[in-house]
C-alpha positions as CSV (number, residue, x, y, z in Angstrom):
1,M,1.2,7.4,-0.9
2,T,0.0,4.4,1.2
3,I,0.1,3.6,4.5
4,S,3.4,1.7,5.8
5,I,3.6,-1.1,8.6
6,N,4.9,1.8,10.8
7,D,2.0,4.0,10.8
8,Y,-0.6,1.1,11.4
9,K,1.8,0.1,14.5
10,A,2.1,3.6,16.0
11,L,-2.0,3.3,15.4
12,S,-1.9,0.4,17.2
13,Q,-0.3,1.2,20.1
14,E,-1.2,4.9,20.7
15,L,-4.8,4.4,23.8
16,D,-5.3,7.9,23.7
17,P,-8.3,8.8,21.4
18,E,-6.9,12.7,20.9
19,K,-3.6,11.6,19.9
20,I,-5.6,8.6,17.6
21,Q,-7.5,11.6,15.8
22,T,-4.2,13.2,15.5
23,Q,-2.5,10.6,13.8
24,I,-5.0,9.9,11.5
25,L,-5.5,13.5,10.1
26,D,-2.2,13.7,9.9
27,L,-1.9,10.4,7.7
28,L,-4.9,11.7,5.7
29,L,-3.4,14.9,5.2
30,K,-0.2,12.9,4.0
31,M,-2.5,10.7,1.4
32,Q,-3.8,13.9,-0.2
33,N,-0.9,15.7,-0.2
34,V,-2.1,18.6,1.6
35,E,-0.9,21.3,4.3
36,R,-3.7,21.5,6.4
37,G,-7.3,19.8,7.1
38,S,-9.5,19.1,10.2
39,L,-11.0,15.9,11.7
40,W,-15.6,17.1,12.6
41,L,-17.3,14.6,15.0
42,N,-21.5,14.3,15.1
43,R,-21.6,14.9,18.7
44,N,-24.5,15.7,20.6
45,G,-26.3,16.7,17.5
46,K,-23.4,19.2,17.1
47,Y,-20.2,18.7,14.6
48,E,-17.4,19.2,16.6
49,C,-13.7,19.5,15.5
50,V,-11.7,17.8,17.0
51,A,-8.7,17.6,15.5
52,A,-6.8,20.6,13.4
53,L,-3.4,20.8,11.9
54,G,-2.0,23.1,9.7
55,S,-1.9,26.7,9.7
56,K,-4.6,28.1,11.7
57,S,-5.3,25.0,12.9
58,E,-5.8,26.5,16.1
59,D,-8.6,28.7,15.0
60,V,-10.7,25.9,14.1
61,R,-10.1,23.3,16.7
62,G,-13.0,22.8,19.6
63,V,-15.5,24.5,17.4
64,K,-18.8,23.2,17.4
65,L,-21.8,23.3,14.5
66,S,-25.0,23.0,14.1
67,P,-26.1,21.0,11.1
68,E,-28.7,23.8,10.9
69,D,-26.0,26.3,10.0
70,Q,-25.4,27.3,7.0
71,S,-21.8,25.8,5.3
72,I,-18.8,28.0,5.8
73,V,-17.4,26.2,2.6
């Protein structure tokens, strides 16, 4: 899958950072042909899940992990 001009337009017209993060994640999921995923940012020395889509996304959204924590995957 490639990103369409409509996808670019939707991203460029949105001003809310949280909505943009969700739009980017949605595009990534479509490009990878997967049903769920999450977007993590490094904030104040911790990794924070800022967007999640798909099954059980509500369980991971907002989670913060220290880089010193053992990986869960």
